[in-house]
C-alpha positions in Angstrom: -132.1 13.7 53.0 -134.5 16.5 52.8 -138.2 16.7 53.6 -141.1 18.2 51.7 -144.0 19.0 54.1 -147.5 19.4 52.7 -150.2 20.6 55.1 -153.8 20.2 54.0 -155.6 19.4 57.2 -152.9 17.0 58.2 -149.2 17.4 57.7 -147.7 15.0 55.2 -143.9 14.5 55.1 -142.2 13.3 52.0 -138.5 12.4 52.6 -136.3 12.7 49.5 -132.7 13.6 48.7 -131.7 17.3 49.0 -130.9 17.3 45.2 -134.3 16.0 44.3 -136.0 18.4 46.7 -134.1 21.4 45.3 -135.4 20.5 41.8 -138.9 19.9 43.0 -138.9 23.2 44.9 -137.8 25.1 41.7 -140.6 23.5 39.6 -143.3 23.8 42.3 -142.6 27.4 43.2 -142.5 28.4 39.5 -145.9 26.7 38.8 -147.5 28.3 41.9 -146.1 31.7 41.1 -148.1 31.4 37.8 -151.2 30.4 39.7 -151.0 26.8 38.3 -152.2 23.9 40.4 -151.1 20.4 39.8 -150.7 16.9 41.3 -147.6 15.6 42.9 -147.1 11.9 43.3 -144.3 9.8 45.1 -143.6 6.2 45.9 -144.1 5.2 49.5 -141.1 3.2 50.9 -141.7 -0.5 51.6 -140.8 0.1 55.2 -143.9 2.4 55.4 -146.2 -0.1 53.7 -145.3 0.6 50.1 -147.5 2.0 47.3 -147.9 5.4 45.9 -149.4 8.7 47.2 -150.6 11.8 45.4 -151.6 15.3 46.6 -153.2 18.3 44.9 -150.8 21.2 45.1 -152.2 24.8 44.9 -151.2 28.1 46.3 -153.8 27.8 49.1 -152.0 24.8 50.7 -148.8 25.4 52.6 -145.6 23.7 51.5 -142.3 23.6 53.4 -139.0 22.5 52.0 -136.5 21.4 54.6 -133.0 20.6 53.5 -130.5 18.6 55.5 -127.5 20.4 53.9 -127.4 24.2 54.1 -125.3 24.5 50.9 -127.4 25.2 47.7 -127.7 22.3 45.3 -126.4 22.4 41.7 -129.3 22.6 39.4 -129.6 20.5 36.2 -131.5 22.4 33.5 -132.5 19.3 31.6 -134.0 17.7 34.7 -135.8 21.0 35.6 -137.4 21.1 32.1 -138.4 17.4 32.3 -140.0 17.9 35.7 -141.7 21.1 34.6 -143.2 19.3 31.6 -144.4 16.5 33.9 -146.1 18.9 36.2 -148.2 20.2 33.3 -149.5 16.8 32.3 -152.7 15.0 33.6 -150.4 12.5 35.4 -148.7 15.4 37.3 -145.3 15.9 38.8 -143.3 12.8 39.9 -139.7 12.3 40.8 -137.8 11.0 37.8 -134.2 9.9 37.6 -131.8 12.7 36.8 -131.2 12.7 33.0 -127.8 11.5 31.8 -125.7 14.3 30.2 -126.0 14.6 26.5 -122.9 13.3 24.6 -121.5 15.1 21.6 
């Protein structure tokens, strides 16, 4: 499991799989490189009280991506496109299930 740290006054830790984190990092870094701010939302595990949380992501707020596995993750182009589109909506970026491969 990897961890995304968001530091805006207090440090927020979001624990997610390395695969999901790699895809989020790709999308977040690309948006921030273009000076685009957005919201990021995630589900809070029941063990931590449940619910949902959201943060405003902008280039002024530090992010840290910590991966449990040192090996790079295989990237899924369809998933990256889906996450990128979500990040550009009013609802913002959320972790969605990896899309199933298209069948011929």
